C-alpha positions as CSV (number, residue, x, y, z in Angstrom):
1,M,143.1,-29.9,127.3
2,I,139.7,-32.2,127.5
3,I,138.3,-30.8,124.4
4,S,140.5,-28.7,121.2
5,E,140.0,-25.3,121.5
6,N,140.0,-24.7,117.9
7,L,137.1,-27.5,118.1
8,L,135.0,-25.1,120.5
9,F,135.4,-22.2,118.6
10,S,134.6,-23.5,115.7
11,H,131.2,-24.4,117.3
12,G,130.8,-20.7,118.6
13,A,132.7,-20.8,121.7
14,E,134.0,-17.5,123.2
15,L,136.8,-16.3,125.4
16,Q,136.0,-14.7,128.6
17,N,138.6,-13.0,131.1
18,Y,138.2,-13.2,134.6
19,H,140.3,-11.2,137.3
20,S,141.2,-12.8,140.6
21,G,138.1,-13.4,142.9
22,D,135.4,-13.1,139.7
23,F,132.7,-15.5,140.2
24,I,132.4,-17.3,137.1
25,I,129.3,-19.2,138.1
26,E,127.3,-18.8,141.3
27,E,125.5,-21.4,143.3
28,D,121.9,-21.8,142.5
29,S,122.2,-20.3,139.1
30,T,121.1,-22.3,135.9
31,P,123.8,-24.1,134.0
32,K,124.1,-22.4,130.8
33,Y,127.5,-22.9,129.5
34,Y,130.4,-25.3,129.1
35,F,133.4,-23.7,130.5
36,Q,137.1,-24.9,129.7
37,I,140.2,-23.0,131.3
38,K,142.4,-21.7,128.6
39,S,145.1,-20.0,131.2
40,G,144.6,-19.4,135.1
41,T,143.5,-21.1,138.1
42,V,139.8,-21.6,139.3
43,K,138.4,-23.1,142.5
44,L,135.4,-24.9,143.1
45,S,133.9,-23.6,146.5
46,S,131.1,-23.8,148.8
47,F,130.3,-21.5,151.7
48,L,129.2,-22.9,154.8
49,E,126.6,-21.6,157.6
50,D,129.4,-20.2,159.8
51,G,131.1,-18.5,157.0
52,K,134.1,-21.1,156.1
53,E,134.6,-21.7,152.5
54,F,135.0,-25.2,151.8
55,I,137.0,-26.1,148.4
56,H,135.8,-29.0,146.4
57,G,138.7,-28.9,143.8
58,I,141.3,-26.3,141.9
59,P,141.2,-27.1,137.8
60,F,143.7,-25.1,136.3
61,D,144.7,-24.3,132.4
62,G,143.1,-26.8,130.0
63,Y,140.8,-28.5,132.3
64,C,136.6,-28.2,131.9
65,F,134.8,-27.5,135.4
66,A,131.0,-28.1,136.3
67,E,130.2,-29.7,132.7
68,T,128.3,-32.4,134.5
69,Y,125.3,-29.9,135.2
70,L,124.9,-29.7,131.8
71,F,123.3,-33.2,131.8
72,T,121.2,-32.5,134.4
73,D,118.1,-30.0,135.2
74,K,119.8,-29.2,138.6
75,K,121.2,-25.7,139.5
76,Y,125.0,-25.3,140.6
77,A,125.5,-26.7,144.0
78,V,129.2,-24.8,143.7
79,N,130.5,-21.8,142.8
80,A,133.7,-21.1,140.5
81,I,136.0,-18.5,141.5
82,A,139.3,-17.2,139.8
83,I,141.8,-17.8,142.1
84,T,144.2,-16.1,139.1
85,D,143.3,-13.9,136.2
86,C,141.4,-16.6,134.0
87,E,140.7,-16.9,130.5
88,I,138.0,-19.0,130.1
89,I,136.7,-20.6,126.9
90,R,132.9,-20.9,127.3
91,L,130.5,-22.8,124.8
92,E,126.5,-22.5,124.9
93,R,124.8,-25.3,126.3
94,I,122.9,-26.2,123.2
95,R,125.6,-25.8,121.0
96,F,128.0,-28.1,123.5
97,T,125.3,-30.6,123.1
98,D,125.2,-30.4,119.4
99,L,129.2,-31.0,119.7
100,L,129.0,-34.2,121.4
101,L,126.2,-35.5,119.1
102,Q,128.1,-34.9,116.3
103,Q,131.5,-36.1,117.8
104,P,130.3,-38.8,120.0
105,Q,134.1,-39.8,121.1
106,L,133.9,-36.6,123.3
107,I,131.7,-37.7,125.4
108,L,133.9,-40.7,126.4
109,D,137.0,-38.0,126.6
110,L,134.7,-36.4,129.1
111,Y,133.5,-39.6,131.0
112,S,137.1,-40.3,131.1
113,F,137.8,-37.2,133.1
114,T,135.0,-37.4,135.2
115,A,135.7,-40.8,136.4
116,D,139.4,-39.5,137.0
117,R,137.8,-36.4,139.0
118,M,135.6,-38.8,140.8
119,H,138.5,-41.1,141.8
120,Y,140.3,-38.2,143.1
121,R,137.0,-37.4,145.3
122,F,136.7,-40.7,146.6
123,V,140.5,-40.6,147.6
124,T,140.5,-37.4,149.2
125,S,137.3,-37.6,150.9
126,A,139.1,-41.0,153.1
127,P,140.9,-38.8,155.2
128,F,137.7,-36.7,156.4
129,F,137.6,-40.0,158.7
130,F,141.0,-39.3,160.3
131,K,141.3,-37.2,163.0
132,D,145.2,-36.7,162.6
133,P,145.7,-33.6,160.4
134,V,149.2,-35.5,159.4
135,T,147.7,-38.3,157.9
136,K,144.5,-36.3,156.0
137,L,147.4,-33.9,154.8
138,H,149.4,-36.6,153.8
139,I,146.8,-38.3,151.7
140,L,146.3,-35.4,149.9
141,M,149.6,-34.9,148.9
142,K,150.9,-37.9,147.9
143,Y,147.3,-38.7,145.8
144,I,148.2,-34.8,144.1
145,K,151.9,-36.0,143.7
146,A,151.1,-39.1,142.0
147,H,148.2,-37.9,139.6
148,F,151.0,-35.5,137.9
149,G,153.5,-38.6,137.6
150,F,156.0,-37.5,140.1
151,K,157.7,-40.3,142.1
152,D,161.3,-38.9,143.1
153,Q,161.3,-37.8,147.2
154,F,160.6,-33.9,147.3
155,S,160.4,-33.5,143.7
156,F,157.1,-31.9,143.3
157,P,156.0,-28.7,144.7
158,I,152.3,-28.8,146.1
159,P,150.6,-26.0,144.3
160,Y,148.2,-25.0,146.9
161,T,148.6,-22.6,149.7
162,R,148.2,-23.4,153.2
163,Q,144.8,-21.7,153.1
164,Q,143.8,-23.8,150.2
165,L,144.9,-27.1,151.7
166,A,142.9,-25.8,155.0
167,S,140.1,-25.6,152.6
168,L,140.3,-28.9,150.6
169,T,140.7,-30.6,154.0
170,G,138.3,-28.7,156.1
171,M,140.7,-28.0,158.8
172,R,141.6,-24.5,160.2
173,I,145.1,-23.1,158.5
174,E,146.3,-22.9,162.2
175,T,145.9,-26.4,162.3
176,V,147.4,-27.1,158.8
177,I,150.3,-25.2,159.7
178,R,151.0,-26.9,162.9
179,A,150.7,-30.4,160.9
180,I,153.2,-29.0,158.0
181,K,155.6,-28.7,160.5
182,K,155.4,-31.9,161.8
183,M,155.5,-33.1,158.7
184,E,158.4,-31.7,157.9
185,K,160.4,-32.7,161.2
186,Q,159.3,-36.0,160.4
187,E,160.7,-35.6,156.8
188,V,157.5,-36.6,155.2
189,L,158.1,-33.1,153.4
190,K,160.2,-30.5,152.5
191,I,160.0,-26.5,152.7
192,D,161.8,-24.2,150.7
193,N,161.1,-20.7,150.7
194,S,157.6,-21.2,152.2
195,K,156.8,-23.4,149.2
196,I,156.2,-27.2,149.8
197,Y,158.0,-30.4,148.1
198,I,156.8,-33.8,148.9
């Protein structure tokens, strides 16, 4: 959890419910709230000219998203869409700013969270320069596994569908499926009941 839920509610936050597929924020809209996920999973994505969706990230319980837009006058460059039914805590921008000014330690907490997220982006953007789909997927999966503190072989269930892995890496789903089968043969990962373990 990035900011204590009780603290957010004590400063006027409200709990919003979203169903799977609902837009929480839309590209080109004006940032008005701090969003933190109480429960559920969200995808941050952009739709490309050819209609394909590119996923920038998939935050879930306890994580905030798009908070950096509250420190600029720019409009959202991404959509936030509920993947599952979600409970989202939202706090008006002005109240969020007041909270940070009252408790400056929260600024450091947010900055630390943003730094971790930027590290993730740097690590996961590097595979785009590799042509080999297996290399792309392996780098992404290894990073996610390490992020959650798993070390043993096949101990970590990848929390993404094959379609989400395709959208995260900019590949076609067919390419991802073939690469995963190849990785299974190479014993890089294990598939159990269609779930991927690395």
